[in-house]
C-alpha positions as CSV (number, residue, x, y, z in Angstrom):
1,M,4.4,7.3,-10.4
2,H,4.1,10.8,-10.2
3,T,5.2,12.6,-13.3
4,R,3.7,15.7,-14.8
5,R,2.4,15.0,-18.5
6,T,4.6,12.4,-19.5
7,P,3.5,9.4,-21.0
8,R,2.2,6.5,-19.1
9,R,4.6,3.6,-18.6
10,T,3.9,-0.1,-17.4
11,R,5.7,-0.2,-14.0
12,T,6.7,-3.3,-12.2
13,A,4.4,-4.9,-10.4
14,A,7.2,-4.1,-7.4
15,A,6.4,-0.6,-8.0
16,L,3.0,-1.1,-8.2
17,L,3.3,-3.3,-4.6
18,A,4.9,-0.5,-2.9
19,T,1.9,2.3,-3.5
20,A,-0.6,-0.6,-2.8
21,A,-2.6,-1.0,0.8
22,L,-1.7,-4.5,0.7
23,L,-4.5,-5.8,3.0
24,L,-4.4,-8.8,1.0
25,A,-2.5,-9.7,4.1
26,G,-4.5,-9.4,6.8
27,C,-10.3,-8.0,1.7
28,S,-19.0,-6.6,0.2
29,S,-20.8,-5.1,-1.4
30,G,-22.7,-2.2,0.5
31,S,-23.8,1.6,-0.5
32,S,-20.7,4.3,-1.0
33,T,-19.7,6.0,2.7
34,S,-21.3,9.1,2.8
35,R,-19.8,12.5,2.4
36,A,-21.2,14.0,5.5
37,S,-18.7,13.8,8.2
38,T,-21.6,14.1,11.5
39,P,-20.8,11.0,13.3
40,V,-23.1,8.2,13.6
41,A,-24.3,5.4,16.5
42,G,-21.6,3.2,17.0
43,A,-19.2,4.9,14.6
44,A,-15.6,5.0,15.3
45,A,-13.7,7.2,18.0
46,A,-12.3,10.1,16.8
47,L,-8.0,10.0,17.0
48,A,-7.5,12.5,19.5
49,P,-4.1,15.2,18.6
50,L,-1.3,14.8,21.3
51,P,-0.9,18.2,23.4
52,G,1.2,20.7,21.7
53,P,4.3,21.0,23.5
54,T,6.9,18.2,23.0
55,P,7.4,16.2,26.3
56,S,11.0,17.0,27.9
57,A,12.0,13.4,27.1
58,L,11.7,13.7,23.5
59,A,13.4,17.1,23.1
60,P,16.7,15.3,22.5
61,Y,15.2,14.0,19.2
62,Y,13.0,16.9,17.8
63,K,16.8,18.9,18.4
64,Q,18.9,16.3,16.1
65,K,20.3,17.5,12.7
66,P,20.9,15.3,10.3
67,A,24.8,14.2,9.3
68,W,24.3,14.3,5.2
69,R,26.4,12.4,3.3
70,D,26.5,10.7,-0.1
71,C,24.3,7.9,-0.7
72,G,26.2,5.9,-3.6
73,V,23.1,7.1,-5.9
74,P,23.9,10.6,-8.2
75,G,22.1,13.2,-6.9
76,F,21.3,12.3,-3.4
77,Q,22.2,12.5,0.3
78,C,21.6,10.3,3.0
79,A,21.3,10.5,6.7
80,T,20.2,8.7,9.8
81,L,18.0,10.3,12.6
82,K,17.0,8.4,15.9
83,A,13.6,8.0,17.2
84,P,12.0,6.4,20.5
85,L,11.2,2.6,19.9
86,D,8.6,3.3,22.7
87,Y,7.4,6.6,22.9
88,A,5.6,5.9,26.1
89,E,9.0,4.9,27.7
90,P,12.0,6.8,26.0
91,S,14.7,5.6,27.7
92,A,14.0,2.0,26.8
93,G,16.2,2.3,23.4
94,D,15.8,4.1,20.4
95,V,15.3,2.8,16.5
96,R,17.3,3.9,13.7
97,L,15.7,5.6,10.5
98,A,17.0,5.8,7.2
99,V,16.6,9.5,5.7
100,S,17.2,10.1,1.6
101,R,17.0,13.9,0.1
102,K,17.0,15.0,-3.5
103,K,17.5,18.9,-2.4
104,A,15.4,21.9,-4.3
105,T,16.9,22.4,-8.0
106,G,15.8,25.7,-8.3
107,P,15.1,28.0,-9.8
108,G,12.4,30.0,-7.4
109,K,12.2,30.6,-3.9
110,R,12.6,26.8,-1.7
111,L,9.7,26.2,-0.5
112,G,11.1,23.6,2.5
113,S,11.0,19.9,2.5
114,L,8.4,17.4,0.7
115,L,8.2,14.1,2.5
116,V,6.6,11.1,0.0
117,N,5.9,7.5,0.9
118,P,4.6,4.8,-1.7
119,G,2.5,3.1,0.6
120,G,2.5,-0.9,1.4
121,P,2.4,-0.6,4.4
122,G,6.5,-1.6,3.8
123,G,6.8,0.3,0.7
124,S,10.5,1.5,0.9
125,A,10.2,5.2,0.6
126,V,14.0,6.0,0.3
127,G,13.8,3.0,-3.0
128,Y,11.1,5.1,-4.1
129,L,12.7,8.5,-3.6
130,Q,16.1,7.5,-5.3
131,A,14.2,5.6,-7.9
132,Y,11.6,7.4,-9.2
133,A,10.1,10.6,-7.0
134,G,13.4,12.4,-6.7
135,I,13.9,12.6,-10.5
136,G,10.6,12.1,-11.7
137,Y,8.5,14.2,-10.1
138,P,7.6,17.4,-12.0
139,A,10.1,19.7,-12.7
140,D,8.7,22.9,-10.7
141,V,7.9,20.8,-7.8
142,R,11.7,19.4,-7.7
143,A,12.7,23.0,-8.2
144,R,11.1,24.2,-5.4
145,Y,11.4,21.6,-2.7
146,D,13.8,19.5,-1.3
147,I,12.3,15.9,-2.0
148,V,12.9,13.9,1.2
149,A,11.7,10.0,2.2
150,V,12.2,8.1,5.5
151,D,11.7,4.4,5.7
152,P,9.1,3.7,8.6
153,R,10.4,1.8,11.2
154,G,11.0,-2.0,10.3
155,V,11.1,-1.4,6.8
156,A,13.6,-1.5,4.1
157,R,17.1,0.6,5.7
158,S,15.3,1.1,8.6
159,E,15.7,-1.5,10.8
160,P,13.8,-4.1,8.8
161,V,11.8,-6.8,10.2
162,E,12.8,-10.3,9.0
163,C,11.0,-13.6,9.0
164,L,12.0,-16.0,6.3
165,D,14.7,-16.7,4.5
166,G,14.7,-17.4,0.3
167,P,13.6,-21.2,0.5
168,E,11.1,-20.3,2.9
169,M,9.6,-17.8,1.4
170,D,9.2,-19.8,-2.1
171,A,7.4,-22.3,0.0
172,Y,4.9,-19.9,1.6
173,T,4.1,-18.2,-1.7
174,R,3.4,-21.7,-3.2
175,V,1.0,-22.8,-0.4
176,D,-2.7,-23.1,-1.6
177,T,-4.7,-20.0,-0.6
178,T,-8.0,-21.7,-1.5
179,P,-8.3,-24.8,0.6
180,D,-10.4,-27.6,-0.7
181,D,-10.2,-29.5,2.8
182,E,-9.4,-30.0,6.5
183,K,-6.0,-31.0,5.5
184,E,-5.1,-28.1,3.1
185,T,-6.8,-25.7,5.7
186,E,-4.4,-27.4,8.4
187,T,-1.6,-26.7,5.6
188,L,-2.3,-22.7,5.6
189,V,-2.5,-22.4,9.2
190,A,0.8,-23.8,9.7
191,A,2.2,-21.6,6.5
192,Y,0.5,-18.6,8.5
193,R,2.0,-20.0,12.1
194,K,6.0,-20.5,10.6
195,F,5.6,-17.0,9.0
196,A,4.3,-15.1,12.3
197,E,7.0,-17.3,14.5
198,G,9.7,-16.0,11.7
199,C,8.8,-12.6,12.2
200,G,8.7,-12.6,16.0
201,A,12.3,-14.6,16.3
202,G,14.2,-11.6,15.1
203,A,13.5,-8.4,17.0
204,P,10.4,-9.2,19.4
205,K,10.9,-5.8,20.8
206,L,10.4,-4.2,17.5
207,L,7.5,-5.6,16.2
208,R,5.6,-4.0,19.3
209,H,6.6,-0.8,17.8
210,V,5.8,-0.6,14.1
211,S,2.5,0.9,14.1
212,T,1.4,3.4,11.9
213,V,1.1,5.8,14.9
214,E,4.5,5.6,15.9
215,A,5.5,5.9,12.5
216,A,3.8,9.4,11.8
217,R,5.2,10.4,15.3
218,D,8.7,9.3,14.0
219,M,7.5,11.7,11.0
220,D,7.4,14.5,13.5
221,I,10.9,14.3,14.3
222,V,11.8,14.0,10.9
223,R,10.6,17.2,10.0
224,A,12.2,19.0,13.0
225,A,15.0,17.5,11.9
226,L,15.0,19.0,8.6
227,G,14.0,22.4,9.9
228,D,10.5,22.7,8.8
229,E,7.8,24.4,10.7
230,K,5.1,22.2,9.1
231,L,4.8,19.2,7.2
232,T,4.5,19.2,3.3
233,Y,3.8,15.3,2.5
234,V,2.7,13.1,-0.2
235,G,1.6,9.8,0.5
236,A,0.2,7.5,-1.6
237,S,-2.0,4.2,-0.8
238,Y,-1.4,3.4,2.7
239,G,1.2,6.1,2.8
240,T,-2.3,8.2,2.8
241,L,-3.4,6.3,6.2
242,L,0.2,7.5,7.7
243,G,-0.5,11.2,6.7
244,A,-4.2,11.4,7.7
245,T,-2.6,10.1,11.0
246,Y,0.1,12.8,10.7
247,A,-2.4,15.3,10.7
248,G,-4.9,14.0,13.3
249,L,-2.1,14.0,16.1
250,F,-0.3,16.9,14.9
251,P,-3.2,19.2,13.0
252,D,-1.4,22.2,13.8
253,R,1.7,21.1,12.2
254,T,0.3,19.9,8.8
255,G,1.0,21.7,5.9
256,R,0.5,20.8,2.4
257,L,-0.7,17.5,2.5
258,V,-1.9,15.2,-0.8
259,L,-3.3,11.6,0.2
260,D,-3.5,9.5,-3.2
261,G,-5.7,6.5,-3.3
262,A,-7.1,7.0,0.1
263,M,-7.3,4.6,2.9
264,D,-10.6,4.7,5.4
265,P,-9.0,4.4,8.8
266,S,-12.3,3.6,10.6
267,L,-12.8,0.5,9.1
268,S,-12.2,-3.2,11.1
269,A,-9.9,-5.4,9.4
270,R,-12.3,-7.5,8.3
271,R,-14.4,-4.6,6.6
272,L,-10.8,-3.3,5.0
273,N,-10.6,-7.0,3.8
274,L,-13.8,-7.3,2.5
275,E,-14.1,-3.7,0.4
276,Q,-10.6,-4.3,-1.0
277,T,-11.7,-7.5,-2.4
278,E,-14.7,-5.6,-3.9
279,G,-12.4,-3.0,-5.4
280,F,-10.5,-6.0,-7.3
281,G,-14.0,-7.3,-8.4
282,T,-14.2,-4.2,-10.0
283,A,-10.6,-3.8,-11.5
284,F,-11.3,-7.1,-12.6
285,T,-14.4,-6.2,-14.6
286,A,-12.3,-3.2,-16.2
287,F,-10.0,-5.9,-17.5
288,A,-12.2,-8.5,-18.7
289,E,-14.1,-5.6,-20.7
290,D,-10.9,-4.7,-22.5
291,C,-9.7,-8.1,-22.6
292,V,-12.3,-9.1,-24.8
293,R,-12.1,-6.3,-27.5
294,Q,-8.5,-7.4,-27.9
295,S,-7.4,-9.7,-30.7
296,D,-5.0,-11.8,-28.2
297,C,-7.5,-12.4,-25.2
298,P,-7.2,-15.8,-24.2
299,L,-10.1,-15.3,-21.6
300,G,-13.2,-15.2,-24.4
301,G,-14.1,-13.3,-27.6
302,R,-16.0,-10.3,-28.2
303,S,-19.2,-11.6,-27.0
304,A,-18.0,-13.0,-23.3
305,S,-19.4,-10.8,-20.6
306,P,-17.0,-10.1,-17.6
307,A,-18.6,-13.1,-15.7
308,R,-18.1,-15.4,-18.0
309,V,-14.4,-14.3,-18.8
310,G,-14.0,-14.6,-14.5
311,E,-15.2,-17.9,-15.1
312,N,-12.7,-19.0,-17.3
313,L,-9.8,-17.6,-15.4
314,K,-11.3,-19.6,-12.7
315,T,-11.3,-22.9,-14.4
316,F,-7.6,-22.2,-15.6
317,F,-6.4,-21.6,-11.6
318,D,-8.5,-24.7,-10.6
319,A,-6.3,-26.5,-13.3
320,L,-3.0,-24.8,-12.2
321,D,-4.1,-26.3,-8.7
322,A,-4.4,-30.0,-9.6
323,R,-1.1,-29.8,-12.1
324,P,1.1,-27.0,-12.0
325,L,3.1,-25.9,-14.8
326,A,6.5,-25.6,-16.0
327,T,8.3,-22.1,-15.5
328,G,12.1,-22.6,-16.8
329,D,12.9,-21.0,-13.7
330,A,16.3,-21.7,-12.0
331,D,15.1,-22.9,-8.7
332,G,12.9,-25.6,-10.5
333,R,9.3,-23.7,-9.0
334,K,6.3,-24.6,-10.9
335,L,3.4,-22.2,-11.3
336,T,0.8,-22.8,-8.9
337,E,-2.5,-21.7,-8.7
338,S,-1.5,-19.5,-6.0
339,L,1.4,-17.7,-7.6
340,A,-0.8,-17.3,-10.9
341,T,-3.4,-15.4,-8.7
342,M,-1.1,-13.2,-7.3
343,G,0.4,-12.7,-10.7
344,V,-2.9,-11.6,-11.9
345,I,-3.4,-9.3,-8.8
346,A,-0.6,-7.3,-9.6
347,A,-1.8,-6.7,-13.2
348,M,-4.7,-4.8,-11.6
349,Y,-3.1,-2.0,-10.3
350,D,-2.1,-0.5,-13.3
351,E,-4.1,-0.4,-16.6
352,A,-0.7,-0.6,-18.8
353,A,0.3,-3.8,-17.4
354,W,-3.1,-5.3,-19.0
355,P,-1.4,-5.9,-22.2
356,Q,1.4,-7.9,-20.5
357,L,-1.3,-9.8,-18.4
358,R,-3.2,-10.8,-21.7
359,E,0.6,-12.0,-23.0
360,S,1.4,-14.0,-19.9
361,L,-1.8,-15.9,-19.7
362,T,-2.0,-17.0,-23.4
363,A,1.4,-18.4,-22.7
364,A,0.3,-20.1,-19.7
365,M,-3.3,-21.4,-21.2
366,E,-2.4,-22.1,-24.5
367,E,1.5,-23.2,-24.5
368,K,1.9,-24.3,-20.9
369,D,4.8,-22.1,-20.0
370,G,4.0,-20.3,-16.9
371,A,7.1,-17.9,-17.0
372,G,5.1,-14.9,-17.7
373,L,2.8,-14.9,-14.7
374,L,5.6,-16.4,-12.2
375,F,7.6,-13.0,-13.1
376,L,4.6,-11.0,-12.5
377,S,3.9,-12.5,-9.0
378,D,7.7,-12.4,-8.2
379,S,7.6,-8.7,-8.6
380,Y,4.5,-8.4,-6.6
381,Y,6.6,-10.1,-3.6
382,E,9.9,-8.0,-4.6
383,R,11.8,-11.4,-5.3
384,D,14.9,-10.8,-7.2
385,A,17.0,-13.3,-10.1
386,K,19.0,-14.9,-6.9
387,G,15.7,-15.9,-5.0
388,A,16.0,-13.1,-2.4
389,Y,13.0,-11.4,-1.0
390,S,12.9,-7.8,0.0
391,N,11.4,-7.3,3.7
392,L,8.4,-5.8,1.7
393,M,5.9,-8.8,3.1
394,F,7.3,-8.7,6.5
395,A,6.7,-5.3,7.3
396,N,3.6,-5.3,5.9
397,A,2.2,-8.0,7.9
398,A,3.8,-6.7,11.0
399,V,2.5,-2.9,10.9
400,N,-0.8,-4.4,9.4
401,C,-1.4,-6.7,12.1
402,L,-0.6,-4.3,15.1
403,D,-2.8,-1.8,13.6
404,L,-6.0,-3.4,14.1
405,P,-7.3,-6.6,15.6
406,P,-7.1,-9.8,13.2
407,A,-10.0,-9.9,10.5
408,F,-10.7,-13.6,11.6
409,E,-9.8,-15.6,14.8
410,G,-9.4,-19.0,12.7
411,P,-10.7,-21.0,10.0
412,D,-14.5,-21.5,10.8
413,Q,-15.0,-17.4,10.9
414,V,-13.5,-17.6,7.3
415,R,-15.6,-20.3,6.1
416,Q,-18.9,-18.4,7.5
417,A,-17.8,-15.3,5.5
418,L,-17.0,-16.8,1.8
419,P,-20.3,-16.3,0.6
420,A,-19.8,-12.5,1.2
421,F,-16.4,-12.2,-0.4
422,R,-17.2,-14.7,-3.2
423,K,-19.8,-12.2,-4.1
424,A,-17.5,-9.2,-3.9
425,S,-14.8,-11.1,-6.4
426,P,-15.8,-14.3,-7.9
427,V,-12.4,-14.6,-9.2
428,F,-10.3,-13.6,-6.0
429,G,-12.9,-13.5,-3.3
430,E,-12.0,-16.8,-1.5
431,G,-8.2,-16.4,-2.0
432,L,-8.4,-13.1,-0.3
433,A,-10.9,-14.3,2.5
434,W,-8.4,-16.9,3.4
435,A,-5.4,-14.5,3.3
436,S,-7.3,-12.4,5.7
437,L,-6.5,-15.2,8.0
438,N,-2.8,-14.6,9.0
439,C,-2.9,-12.0,12.0
440,A,-4.8,-14.5,13.5
441,Y,-1.7,-16.1,14.6
442,W,0.6,-13.3,14.9
443,P,2.9,-13.4,18.1
444,V,2.3,-10.0,18.8
445,R,-1.4,-8.1,20.0
446,A,-2.9,-5.1,18.3
447,T,-2.1,-1.8,19.7
448,G,-4.4,0.0,17.4
449,E,-8.0,0.3,16.8
450,A,-10.1,1.5,13.8
451,Q,-10.8,5.3,14.6
452,R,-12.2,8.1,12.5
453,I,-9.4,11.1,11.9
454,E,-10.6,14.5,12.0
455,A,-7.6,16.8,12.2
456,K,-9.7,19.6,13.2
457,G,-7.9,23.3,12.6
458,A,-5.2,21.2,9.9
459,A,-4.6,23.1,6.9
460,P,-6.3,22.4,3.7
461,I,-5.9,18.3,2.6
462,V,-6.3,17.1,-0.8
463,V,-7.8,13.6,-1.0
464,V,-7.6,11.7,-4.2
465,G,-9.5,8.8,-5.0
466,T,-9.7,6.9,-8.4
467,T,-13.2,5.4,-9.4
468,R,-11.9,2.0,-10.4
469,D,-8.7,1.7,-7.9
470,P,-8.1,-1.9,-7.3
471,A,-6.6,-1.5,-3.8
472,T,-8.1,1.5,-1.9
473,P,-11.6,1.2,-3.4
474,Y,-13.1,4.9,-4.3
475,R,-15.3,4.9,-1.2
476,W,-12.4,5.2,1.3
477,A,-11.5,8.4,-0.3
478,E,-15.2,9.8,-0.2
479,A,-14.9,8.0,3.5
480,L,-11.5,9.9,4.3
481,A,-12.5,13.5,3.0
482,G,-15.9,13.0,5.2
483,Q,-13.8,12.7,8.1
484,L,-11.2,15.1,7.6
485,E,-12.3,18.5,9.0
486,S,-10.6,20.3,6.1
487,A,-10.3,17.9,3.1
488,R,-10.7,18.6,-0.4
489,L,-11.9,15.7,-2.5
490,L,-10.3,15.3,-5.9
491,T,-11.6,12.4,-7.9
492,Y,-10.0,10.9,-11.0
493,E,-12.6,9.0,-13.0
494,G,-10.7,6.2,-14.6
495,D,-8.7,2.3,-13.8
496,G,-5.5,2.0,-11.8
497,H,-4.3,2.6,-8.3
498,T,-3.5,6.1,-7.3
499,A,-3.9,9.1,-9.7
500,Y,-1.2,11.5,-9.7
501,G,1.6,11.3,-12.4
502,R,-0.5,8.6,-14.5
503,G,-1.6,10.8,-17.4
504,S,-4.5,13.1,-16.2
505,S,-3.0,16.4,-16.5
506,C,-6.5,17.5,-14.9
507,V,-5.2,15.8,-11.5
508,D,-1.8,16.6,-12.1
509,S,-2.6,20.1,-12.9
510,A,-4.7,20.5,-9.5
511,I,-1.9,19.0,-7.3
512,N,1.2,20.7,-8.2
513,T,-0.6,23.9,-8.2
514,Y,-1.4,23.1,-4.4
515,L,2.1,22.2,-3.7
516,I,3.6,25.4,-5.3
517,D,1.1,28.2,-4.8
518,G,-1.0,26.2,-1.6
519,T,-4.4,26.6,-3.4
520,P,-6.3,23.2,-3.0
521,P,-8.8,22.2,-5.6
522,T,-12.4,23.1,-5.4
523,D,-13.6,20.4,-2.8
524,G,-15.6,17.9,-5.3
525,K,-13.9,18.6,-8.4
526,R,-13.4,15.2,-10.9
527,C,-10.8,14.6,-13.6
528,S,-10.4,12.1,-16.2
């Protein structure tokens, strides 16, 4: 994702998801959030910074030195660091954090460590580093920084949360998320309950301590272990919430932070999911307008409006609900409405995936071959050819359900909200509303709450927003920039999720200059 002046490339949906604010597991129109940072009546409270001195009970964690070893991936080193399971009770046990780095290549004076996080929550930062950031970040940045990643607690290599096995996940992803009657609603609720129970059975203690605040505190331990006085960081999507939380907790230890595809920490779970639904609606309109200009668009001709394109897609989804399509899958899976919907959503993250989506839709709608859409859906869920899933979806739910109280308490509340969600996205709204119900059955009560993040006293922080971002709507970047005292808002006028390294030399140059020279872009700078 983060290359400089290189051609755009089609990323797999799995890579896209790694930079997605996956509130789908947890997404009305409204006016754009103002840049004004003045609190209003009823606004969320501000995140308070932690006291400056490190508590003595945490001193052993801060004094760690990483024992770097070979990763088995050429050019990368790995280490394991410890953090307290419970910061309120450090003696209660540890969590092991997987850390990896690619050392600065030179020439030029080393500037320290640059931590990266691709989002999720649940995306593997270590996997992202080794597959992309450590070799694909701009050469000037890699020359001056050790590029470092730590998988947050509960994610990938850092004591991963596990919930369901492969066959159970196959069944879970096929469940109808647009129930037509009470029986289908009960089936969906039962699936959410089974998922939640599976997550709680394996590591009940860990499940209570995978919050974003705890992950941000872990990053401060990593910063100290790396020998850096301040944190330098690039976070995408959910990674912006992680980075902003760090700045809020440790403003005096905040260095050069880039928050790309920003989230708004002041919103409730319901509002986040609703506004994200609107984001996917905006992205689908852009796709529809492009699709009808192409000769291979199966959803309508040149005169078709985005609304008509959406209606045609919904008609296709309805047909799948009644009769799933064959896919040729080795495990006999068919393309259901839920799997097809997720395949289409996956392609909304990057306009470079639109040709693949048109091809897959054509095969499904005209040739009755669901293999292409199933592939997109599998990539989104990080399901491999052997039927095994990564822990992405498990960690995603674990973090989201701990960070905020549930969007809905039960089916009746979802039904009441359906008109607003359908208005936000006629194509995806109903499914995303029902997907927002899962945290209602989570085995652990939320410990977090919506809150503004001001990070008073922090060095300049660059907040990046894309105007037609599907997963993190542009208004969220405006909102976060309005909250952070030292923010500089950088706008990319375009499609897709996040902006750095996606083809805009204007965006890339501004961020690279900031990382290398420390000079942030002018607040309000716009790029295309």
